[in-house]
ZATIMAR-916314 format. One record per residue (C-alpha): residue number from 0; residue in three letters; x, y, z. Coordinates in steps of 0.001 Angstrom, whole numbers. Layout:
REM residues N
 num residuo    east   north      up
 NUM     ALA       X       Y       Z
...
//
This chain:
REM residues 540
 num residuo    east   north      up
   0     UNK  -37307    4463  -22771
   1     UNK  -38267    4812  -19145
   2     UNK  -35028    5079  -16958
   3     UNK  -34892    5551  -13118
   4     UNK  -33634    9244  -12202
   5     UNK  -31912    9437   -9243
   6     UNK  -31070   12825   -7442
   7     UNK  -27656   13337   -5234
   8     UNK  -25279   15980   -3945
   9     UNK  -22381   14441   -4998
  10     UNK  -21792   11377   -7278
  11     UNK  -18402    9549   -7069
  12     UNK  -17623    7139   -9692
  13     UNK  -15448    4633   -8845
  14     UNK  -14506    3054   -5634
  15     UNK  -10562    2662   -5375
  16     UNK   -8470    4295   -3118
  17     UNK   -9295    8060   -4582
  18     UNK  -12853    7431   -4681
  19     UNK  -13360    6025   -1052
  20     UNK  -11134    8386     482
  21     UNK  -13162   11232   -1326
  22     UNK  -16237    9708     227
  23     UNK  -15031    9505    3844
  24     UNK  -13721   12745    3911
  25     UNK  -17022   14285    2279
  26     UNK  -19065   12432    4816
  27     UNK  -16983   13663    7446
  28     UNK  -17361   17563    6261
  29     UNK  -20781   17447    5527
  30     UNK  -22354   15125    7925
  31     UNK  -24956   14474    5057
  32     UNK  -24304   10475    4201
  33     UNK  -27566   11177    2268
  34     UNK  -25984   13382    -194
  35     UNK  -23327   11073   -1386
  36     UNK  -23790    8379   -4024
  37     UNK  -20985    6134   -4988
  38     UNK  -20867    3677   -7797
  39     UNK  -18634    1123   -8504
  40     UNK  -18482   -1084  -11541
  41     UNK  -16992   -4336   -9932
  42     UNK  -18936   -6885   -8389
  43     UNK  -17710   -5835   -4815
  44     UNK  -15288   -3241   -3710
  45     UNK  -11723   -4135   -4628
  46     UNK  -12580   -6539   -6990
  47     UNK  -10910   -4689   -9799
  48     UNK   -8089   -3148   -7843
  49     UNK   -4490   -4269   -8525
  50     UNK   -1117   -2771   -7748
  51     UNK    2508   -3902   -6598
  52     UNK    2229   -2441   -4024
  53     UNK    4700    -665   -1852
  54     UNK    2674    2126    -324
  55     UNK    3465    5681    1191
  56     UNK    1406    5915    4276
  57     UNK    1192    9521    3923
  58     UNK   -1982    9897    2476
  59     UNK   -3969    7261    4613
  60     UNK   -2315    8763    7794
  61     UNK   -3804   11820    7075
  62     UNK   -7283   10866    6535
  63     UNK   -7301    8543    9561
  64     UNK   -4628   10577   11945
  65     UNK   -5847    8963   14874
  66     UNK   -6821    5183   14283
  67     UNK   -4674    1868   13568
  68     UNK   -4816     823    9815
  69     UNK   -4740   -2756    9548
  70     UNK   -3210   -2790    6084
  71     UNK    -176   -1191    7459
  72     UNK    1198   -4637    8983
  73     UNK    3934   -5330    6656
  74     UNK    6760   -2517    6814
  75     UNK    9283   -2611    4297
  76     UNK   12441   -4406    5930
  77     UNK   15424   -5609    3725
  78     UNK   15442   -3792     207
  79     UNK   17442   -3716   -3092
  80     UNK   17875   -2602   -6691
  81     UNK   19269   -5001   -9303
  82     UNK   20116   -4548  -12848
  83     UNK   19476   -7956  -14651
  84     UNK   21274   -9460  -17664
  85     UNK   20271  -12722  -19462
  86     UNK   21958  -14783  -17236
  87     UNK   22879  -12735  -13919
  88     UNK   22518   -9605  -12043
  89     UNK   24292   -6876  -10076
  90     UNK   23245   -5247   -7170
  91     UNK   23238   -1561   -7195
  92     UNK   25661    -454   -4259
  93     UNK   22747    2260   -2676
  94     UNK   19131    2576   -3652
  95     UNK   18290    5266   -6057
  96     UNK   16459    7816   -4192
  97     UNK   12999    7248   -5700
  98     UNK   13190    3647   -4984
  99     UNK   14089    4039   -1521
 100     UNK   11126    2604     495
 101     UNK   12107    2917    4515
 102     UNK    8927    4051    6219
 103     UNK    6589    2273    3540
 104     UNK    4719    -692    3314
 105     UNK    3897   -3675    1448
 106     UNK     180   -3804    1109
 107     UNK   -2787   -5439    -902
 108     UNK   -4784   -2735   -2777
 109     UNK   -7556   -5053   -2701
 110     UNK   -7638   -5276    1348
 111     UNK   -7170   -1886    1649
 112     UNK  -10195    -976    -205
 113     UNK  -12235   -3351    1542
 114     UNK  -11259   -1760    4899
 115     UNK  -11798    1834    3538
 116     UNK  -15281     588    2342
 117     UNK  -16114    -568    5860
 118     UNK  -14929    2737    7500
 119     UNK  -17129    4266    4791
 120     UNK  -20194    2161    5735
 121     UNK  -19456    3240    9414
 122     UNK  -20252    6871    8226
 123     UNK  -23634    5943    6664
 124     UNK  -22469    5705    3043
 125     UNK  -23261    2758     671
 126     UNK  -21404    1885   -2518
 127     UNK  -23500     392   -5184
 128     UNK  -21380   -2262   -6700
 129     UNK  -22013   -4027  -10041
 130     UNK  -22884    -518  -11342
 131     UNK  -21081     960  -13976
 132     UNK  -20866    4440  -15425
 133     UNK  -21615    4524  -19526
 134     UNK  -21676    8094  -20247
 135     UNK  -21927   11729  -18774
 136     UNK  -25324   13487  -18642
 137     UNK  -24887   17049  -20027
 138     UNK  -26553   19872  -19438
 139     UNK  -25890   22880  -21397
 140     UNK  -22303   21871  -21347
 141     UNK  -21957   21027  -17629
 142     UNK  -21744   17768  -16162
 143     UNK  -25157   16741  -14732
 144     UNK  -24266   13259  -13594
 145     UNK  -23697    9821  -15393
 146     UNK  -26045    7129  -17026
 147     UNK  -25207    3744  -15808
 148     UNK  -25400     663  -17749
 149     UNK  -28334   -1212  -18709
 150     UNK  -28591   -5015  -17772
 151     UNK  -29787   -7884  -19787
 152     UNK  -28935   -7104  -23292
 153     UNK  -27844   -9898  -25432
 154     UNK  -24893   -9866  -27994
 155     UNK  -26513   -8019  -30616
 156     UNK  -27870   -5560  -28028
 157     UNK  -31387   -6715  -27981
 158     UNK  -33502   -6803  -24492
 159     UNK  -33637  -10234  -22895
 160     UNK  -36416  -11501  -20761
 161     UNK  -34383  -10004  -17688
 162     UNK  -33946   -6783  -19308
 163     UNK  -33060   -3598  -16695
 164     UNK  -32414    -257  -18020
 165     UNK  -29651    1858  -16471
 166     UNK  -30447    4780  -14155
 167     UNK  -29747    8435  -14691
 168     UNK  -27803    9660  -11888
 169     UNK  -28178   13628  -11482
 170     UNK  -25426   15251   -9235
 171     UNK  -24415   18678   -8330
 172     UNK  -20844   17591   -8360
 173     UNK  -19478   14339   -9916
 174     UNK  -16320   13195   -9230
 175     UNK  -14592   10863  -11566
 176     UNK  -12089    8432  -10044
 177     UNK  -12709    5464  -12544
 178     UNK   -8825    4617  -12247
 179     UNK   -6710    4600  -15139
 180     UNK   -7768    5710  -18676
 181     UNK  -11456    5896  -16907
 182     UNK  -13803    5237  -19868
 183     UNK  -16407    8083  -19044
 184     UNK  -13615   10551  -18075
 185     UNK  -12059    9773  -21273
 186     UNK  -15255   10916  -23076
 187     UNK  -15393   14160  -20926
 188     UNK  -11704   15270  -21468
 189     UNK  -12108   14442  -25485
 190     UNK  -15199   16617  -25263
 191     UNK  -14003   19505  -23293
 192     UNK  -10692   19394  -24397
 193     UNK   -9617   19302  -20639
 194     UNK   -5926   17929  -22114
 195     UNK   -5502   20495  -24782
 196     UNK   -2333   22093  -22823
 197     UNK   -1048   18857  -21834
 198     UNK    1711   16479  -23054
 199     UNK     182   13168  -24414
 200     UNK    -857   10836  -21855
 201     UNK    1694    7951  -21798
 202     UNK     990    4829  -20062
 203     UNK    2594    1550  -19000
 204     UNK    1145   -1914  -18313
 205     UNK    1863   -4090  -15241
 206     UNK    1709   -7780  -15456
 207     UNK    1417   -9094  -12019
 208     UNK    1411  -12577  -10208
 209     UNK    1213  -13747   -6507
 210     UNK    3087  -17042   -5752
 211     UNK    2995  -18915   -2683
 212     UNK    6754  -19815   -2116
 213     UNK    8472  -22362      15
 214     UNK    9341  -21232    3543
 215     UNK   12570  -18911    3973
 216     UNK   12671  -17906     479
 217     UNK   11558  -14288     960
 218     UNK   10951  -12685    4387
 219     UNK    7744  -10715    4561
 220     UNK    8598   -6774    3821
 221     UNK   11490   -7631    1461
 222     UNK   11444   -5198   -1447
 223     UNK   13277   -5747   -4620
 224     UNK   13105   -3833   -7822
 225     UNK   14755   -4765  -11282
 226     UNK   16059   -2884  -14233
 227     UNK   17154   -4621  -17573
 228     UNK   16511   -8085  -18794
 229     UNK   14064   -8971  -20376
 230     UNK   13817   -5592  -21635
 231     UNK   15626   -4095  -24157
 232     UNK   17636   -1159  -23373
 233     UNK   15068    1379  -25370
 234     UNK   12232     148  -23528
 235     UNK   11072    1961  -20216
 236     UNK   10058    -428  -17316
 237     UNK   11243   -2702  -14741
 238     UNK   10272   -5659  -12152
 239     UNK    9530   -5952   -8582
 240     UNK    9386   -8837   -6189
 241     UNK    7693   -8050   -2541
 242     UNK    7601  -10239     246
 243     UNK    4426  -10806    1889
 244     UNK    3258  -12447    4968
 245     UNK    2268  -16268    4843
 246     UNK    4936  -17290    2497
 247     UNK    3397  -15243    -284
 248     UNK    5182  -13185   -2996
 249     UNK    4143  -10365   -4906
 250     UNK    6096  -10197   -8206
 251     UNK    5284   -8473  -11800
 252     UNK    7037   -6576  -14668
 253     UNK    5943   -3172  -15727
 254     UNK    6587   -2362  -19394
 255     UNK    6040     896  -20897
 256     UNK    3598    1319  -23299
 257     UNK    5924    3481  -25841
 258     UNK    8013     719  -27242
 259     UNK    8885     539  -30785
 260     UNK    8373   -3316  -31908
 261     UNK    4827   -4084  -32453
 262     UNK    5627   -7817  -31639
 263     UNK    6379   -7060  -28309
 264     UNK    4301   -8903  -25862
 265     UNK    4497   -7844  -22031
 266     UNK    3134  -11302  -20790
 267     UNK    5537  -13214  -22518
 268     UNK    8463  -10835  -21184
 269     UNK    7186  -11541  -17740
 270     UNK    7452  -15209  -18345
 271     UNK   11095  -14601  -19559
 272     UNK   11551  -12706  -16024
 273     UNK   10253  -15710  -14178
 274     UNK   13308  -17746  -15746
 275     UNK   15598  -15376  -14788
 276     UNK   17828  -17331  -12045
 277     UNK   17560  -14861   -9751
 278     UNK   13714  -15084   -9900
 279     UNK   13425  -18630  -10536
 280     UNK   15577  -19268   -7226
 281     UNK   12548  -17517   -5229
 282     UNK    9900  -19358   -7079
 283     UNK   11052  -22563   -7795
 284     UNK    8754  -25352   -6085
 285     UNK    6310  -22774   -5445
 286     UNK    2626  -22242   -6551
 287     UNK     833  -19949   -8634
 288     UNK   -2379  -18265   -6870
 289     UNK   -3468  -15013   -8383
 290     UNK   -2661  -13186  -11626
 291     UNK   -3658   -9901  -13040
 292     UNK   -2750   -6827  -15165
 293     UNK   -3176   -3093  -15097
 294     UNK   -2384     184  -17120
 295     UNK    -617    2661  -15226
 296     UNK    -704    6422  -16078
 297     UNK    3146    7291  -16363
 298     UNK    2985   10763  -17930
 299     UNK    3557   12754  -14999
 300     UNK    2663   16439  -14013
 301     UNK    2618   18008  -17492
 302     UNK     700   14995  -19100
 303     UNK   -2380   15471  -16672
 304     UNK   -5441   16832  -17849
 305     UNK   -7168   19897  -16391
 306     UNK   -8819   18199  -13153
 307     UNK  -12039   20167  -13040
 308     UNK  -15008   21626  -15741
 309     UNK  -18432   22739  -14836
 310     UNK  -19673   20032  -12613
 311     UNK  -17187   17687  -12612
 312     UNK  -13483   16963  -10974
 313     UNK  -10984   14111  -11736
 314     UNK   -9179   12025   -8891
 315     UNK   -6925    9146   -8691
 316     UNK   -5504    7398  -11544
 317     UNK   -8134    9216  -13631
 318     UNK   -6647   12576  -13141
 319     UNK   -2896   11098  -13458
 320     UNK   -2004   11412   -9976
 321     UNK    1075    8986  -10102
 322     UNK    4583    9439   -9207
 323     UNK    6301    6985  -12003
 324     UNK    9859    7344  -10625
 325     UNK    8847    6147   -7100
 326     UNK    6388    3581   -8568
 327     UNK    3433    5029   -6305
 328     UNK     165    6284   -6451
 329     UNK   -1798    4989   -3799
 330     UNK    -896    7968   -1391
 331     UNK   -1489   10623   -4028
 332     UNK   -4931    9061   -4924
 333     UNK   -6094    9167   -1465
 334     UNK   -4956   12822    -983
 335     UNK   -6509   13781   -4405
 336     UNK   -9829   12365   -3368
 337     UNK   -9482   14221       8
 338     UNK   -8889   17474   -1645
 339     UNK  -11951   17013   -4143
 340     UNK  -14007   16094   -1003
 341     UNK  -12962   19357     251
 342     UNK  -13663   21181   -3134
 343     UNK  -17280   19617   -3403
 344     UNK  -18163   20610     104
 345     UNK  -17205   24270    -506
 346     UNK  -19159   24358   -3582
 347     UNK  -22262   22759   -2015
 348     UNK  -21906   25428     455
 349     UNK  -21553   28462   -1977
 350     UNK  -24338   26533   -4456
 351     UNK  -21849   27168   -7360
 352     UNK  -21043   24136   -9380
 353     UNK  -18927   26039  -12300
 354     UNK  -15645   25420  -13521
 355     UNK  -14646   28677  -12016
 356     UNK  -15469   27409   -8669
 357     UNK  -14355   23969   -8842
 358     UNK  -11159   25274  -10075
 359     UNK  -10376   25623   -6433
 360     UNK   -9368   21949   -6753
 361     UNK   -6432   22849   -8670
 362     UNK   -5463   25523   -6304
 363     UNK   -5627   22932   -3407
 364     UNK   -3585   20257   -5375
 365     UNK   -1277   23101   -5987
 366     UNK    -815   24157   -2544
 367     UNK    -365   20759   -1232
 368     UNK    2458   18145   -1099
 369     UNK     973   16026   -4163
 370     UNK    2661   19323   -6374
 371     UNK    5380   19329   -4303
 372     UNK    6307   15461   -5024
 373     UNK    5295   15403   -8748
 374     UNK    7127   18796   -9517
 375     UNK   10186   17416   -8521
 376     UNK    9686   14259  -11278
 377     UNK    7649   16430  -13802
 378     UNK   10047   15325  -16736
 379     UNK   11038   11774  -15031
 380     UNK    9219    9515  -17628
 381     UNK   10242   11930  -20609
 382     UNK   13600   11111  -19768
 383     UNK   13492    7704  -21023
 384     UNK   12279    8691  -24636
 385     UNK   15469    7770  -25930
 386     UNK   16233    4620  -23892
 387     UNK   17531    3582  -20399
 388     UNK   21305    4802  -20895
 389     UNK   20326    8521  -22098
 390     UNK   17862    8312  -19089
 391     UNK   20425    7733  -16541
 392     UNK   22111   11241  -17567
 393     UNK   18717   13076  -17967
 394     UNK   17504   11820  -14674
 395     UNK   20722   12634  -12761
 396     UNK   20538   16245  -14566
 397     UNK   16893   16476  -13095
 398     UNK   17763   15433   -9740
 399     UNK   20719   18049   -9487
 400     UNK   18063   20905  -10896
 401     UNK   14706   19904   -8663
 402     UNK   13134   18018  -11666
 403     UNK   13815   20561  -14734
 404     UNK   16692   18705  -16245
 405     UNK   17965   20193  -19571
 406     UNK   15155   22136  -20153
 407     UNK   12057   23220  -18586
 408     UNK    9371   20966  -20238
 409     UNK   10334   17884  -22193
 410     UNK    8233   16907  -25152
 411     UNK    6319   14009  -25150
 412     UNK    4724   11550  -27704
 413     UNK    1701    9193  -27199
 414     UNK    3158    5477  -26853
 415     UNK    1066    4154  -30002
 416     UNK    2394    6773  -32095
 417     UNK    5966    5075  -31699
 418     UNK    5093    1911  -33063
 419     UNK    7383     960  -35928
 420     UNK    5877   -1143  -39009
 421     UNK    6837   -4450  -39946
 422     UNK    8789   -3232  -42821
 423     UNK   11157   -1099  -40408
 424     UNK   11833   -4159  -38160
 425     UNK   14261   -6950  -38784
 426     UNK   12955  -10356  -39812
 427     UNK   13950  -12209  -36714
 428     UNK   11097  -12196  -34491
 429     UNK   11022  -11778  -30475
 430     UNK   11799  -15077  -28473
 431     UNK    8354  -16659  -27520
 432     UNK    8491  -18606  -23940
 433     UNK    6616  -21934  -24076
 434     UNK    4582  -22489  -21038
 435     UNK    5629  -25210  -18768
 436     UNK    2991  -25033  -16285
 437     UNK    5201  -24741  -13425
 438     UNK    6845  -21250  -13805
 439     UNK    5508  -20012  -16818
 440     UNK    2130  -20162  -18028
 441     UNK     106  -19057  -21020
 442     UNK   -2313  -16107  -21132
 443     UNK   -5479  -18252  -20925
 444     UNK   -4105  -20123  -17872
 445     UNK   -3284  -17118  -16224
 446     UNK   -6721  -15177  -16758
 447     UNK   -8371  -18358  -15235
 448     UNK   -6217  -17291  -12226
 449     UNK   -7463  -13648  -12429
 450     UNK  -10979  -15258  -11330
 451     UNK  -12295  -12885  -14488
 452     UNK  -15887  -13520  -14994
 453     UNK  -18264  -12108  -17674
 454     UNK  -21817  -12862  -18698
 455     UNK  -21116  -14188  -21860
 456     UNK  -24476  -13171  -23751
 457     UNK  -24051   -9234  -23626
 458     UNK  -22808   -6719  -26151
 459     UNK  -19068   -6966  -26444
 460     UNK  -17164   -4010  -24306
 461     UNK  -14492   -3963  -26614
 462     UNK  -15760   -1494  -29345
 463     UNK  -13854   -1538  -32582
 464     UNK  -14557    1188  -34846
 465     UNK  -13586    -688  -38221
 466     UNK  -12500   -4179  -38106
 467     UNK  -11701   -4089  -41640
 468     UNK   -8740   -2247  -40704
 469     UNK   -7813   -4817  -38186
 470     UNK   -8198   -7681  -41102
 471     UNK   -6102   -5904  -43756
 472     UNK   -4415   -2450  -43018
 473     UNK   -2994   -3514  -39634
 474     UNK   -2323   -7017  -40335
 475     UNK    -156   -5798  -43049
 476     UNK    1259   -2862  -41423
 477     UNK    1825   -4005  -37952
 478     UNK    1110   -7679  -37992
 479     UNK   -2192   -6890  -35462
 480     UNK    -113   -6105  -32302
 481     UNK   -3374   -6354  -30128
 482     UNK   -2546  -10087  -30354
 483     UNK     501   -9285  -28217
 484     UNK    -134   -6063  -26078
 485     UNK   -3103   -7939  -24798
 486     UNK   -2037   -9520  -21528
 487     UNK   -5419  -11896  -21772
 488     UNK   -5653  -13561  -25278
 489     UNK   -8736  -11118  -26011
 490     UNK   -7790  -10591  -29360
 491     UNK   -6459  -13600  -32079
 492     UNK   -6850  -13830  -35679
 493     UNK   -8384  -16852  -36878
 494     UNK   -8560  -18264  -40621
 495     UNK  -11935  -18083  -42437
 496     UNK  -13297  -18717  -45763
 497     UNK  -12662  -15154  -46434
 498     UNK   -9293  -14942  -44958
 499     UNK   -7928  -13987  -41934
 500     UNK  -10527  -12322  -39561
 501     UNK   -9922  -10698  -36026
 502     UNK  -11890  -12608  -33631
 503     UNK  -12506  -11231  -30016
 504     UNK  -12691  -12981  -26546
 505     UNK  -14053  -10240  -24373
 506     UNK  -14772  -12762  -21751
 507     UNK  -11175  -13006  -20748
 508     UNK  -10746   -9443  -20374
 509     UNK   -9009   -8386  -17042
 510     UNK   -9746   -4525  -17756
 511     UNK   -6038   -3222  -18047
 512     UNK   -7133   -1036  -20702
 513     UNK   -3987   -1402  -22577
 514     UNK   -5900   -2181  -26032
 515     UNK   -7715    1155  -25663
 516     UNK   -4200    2483  -25049
 517     UNK   -1931     981  -27471
 518     UNK   -3868     145  -30659
 519     UNK   -1972    2009  -33588
 520     UNK   -4938    3363  -35068
 521     UNK   -6813    4255  -31945
 522     UNK  -10122    2775  -33038
 523     UNK  -10553      22  -29858
 524     UNK  -12782    1809  -27268
 525     UNK  -12937    -109  -23893
 526     UNK  -16072     522  -22345
 527     UNK  -17493    -762  -19100
 528     UNK  -19296   -4455  -19497
 529     UNK  -22321   -4907  -17732
 530     UNK  -21621   -4123  -14207
 531     UNK  -20097   -6801  -12000
 532     UNK  -18156   -8532  -14885
 533     UNK  -14604   -8745  -14534
 534     UNK  -11409   -9904  -12770
 535     UNK  -11801  -10670   -8896
 536     UNK   -8524   -9519   -7490
 537     UNK   -8664  -10805   -4117
 538     UNK   -5385  -10198   -1978
 539     UNK   -4002   -8542   -5170
//
């Protein structure tokens, strides 16, 4: 097949905060916008970006030290941390240090990305949206760029009348800023064993809604975090409620993807969360505006892969730059993107794109405040391995010892490996919330509010290596947990003449990557759909 071949100095895969910051910094350093190419799978910049989000402004103020930043218009005001029981709550007398947010801002990540893109365009760099990276181009063990997605294939993979093959974008340095569980970076990490010395990567999934509420219910800048109900004491996670301008509220629930019960449903737990008296009192009489879901890299410093390879760097969520205890990663993504840009510029000047040269990225990260911040919480997520109450002891010990705790490096286990089989569980199933259409909603209704759209007649982007495992072994051993952990009703079991069979609804997918992470057999691979497909997280 004839494919267009494009040449560039630096290719940046992904236009999130890391990728955009990288491109901006690189354009400032090199004064050569023509040598920078940025591709983004969403149909517009910011379309696939979702976060809580309370933002530490440190990173973006380093990127723009002398100009106002419109996204920073809602400073944190009132804040509090609550422990929820089923019918009540108690407030922590003081906020735990990681959750103190004085000086931070409540932001829309979508809005922030659009502004960053405007600044990038002013520097002469264009983002090619609706363009998904599908695989690495390798040349003698070196990353030489990426191949982008074909357009116009039908469900069987055959070319339609409007077929257009993807292009090969060749680059001297390729910077992967694809977000969490980046699909092409995942291939590269596995191929080159960049995680050989790392703890297993661990994740959480955040389920989020934006509501319009009655005036006076919640002031803009109010930040509440919650622990406890509806999560069990052996589960990692918690909720958030953030006041936004215009009588809007951002709320959601983060659940660690290392729970034990395969019947646990994060979306269902979020519906329970909204029925709690504290949350109901804020939302009642309001209106659901938007919905979304996203995986979060929670593993911390020891779970980060090697961030460089011959011809390639990993930045942002792709590299695991997140402070799970602070619930913050945007500032780290921006800083990592800036350091990646500086590393790429130096490599261009030296005309050396080897792993040995690009390892300077790791040196820069280690010399920056990124390491200073993440080293202090290096064992943070691992403290929750045995539940919430033991975690309080371990976190206290870690705070007293600068992040060490009771050992230098706590062990970790991949979340999917922690799932129990049905035979090991009590017969009583988790409570299922019936959607009332006012406070609680089913998954399909919520997907509607994510503005998700995919071309129906295209190859599925959820590649299952062996569906027979789903229909037989997984059904018997785990009860098909994909039906529960997916927050978008992509997976369901239907009755056929041949028995119960897995049915996929890929057009529902909100690109959270939970299935790729939490499948107990690791046979589901999330790949990018035809470029432009997916959610539209306006204002999220």
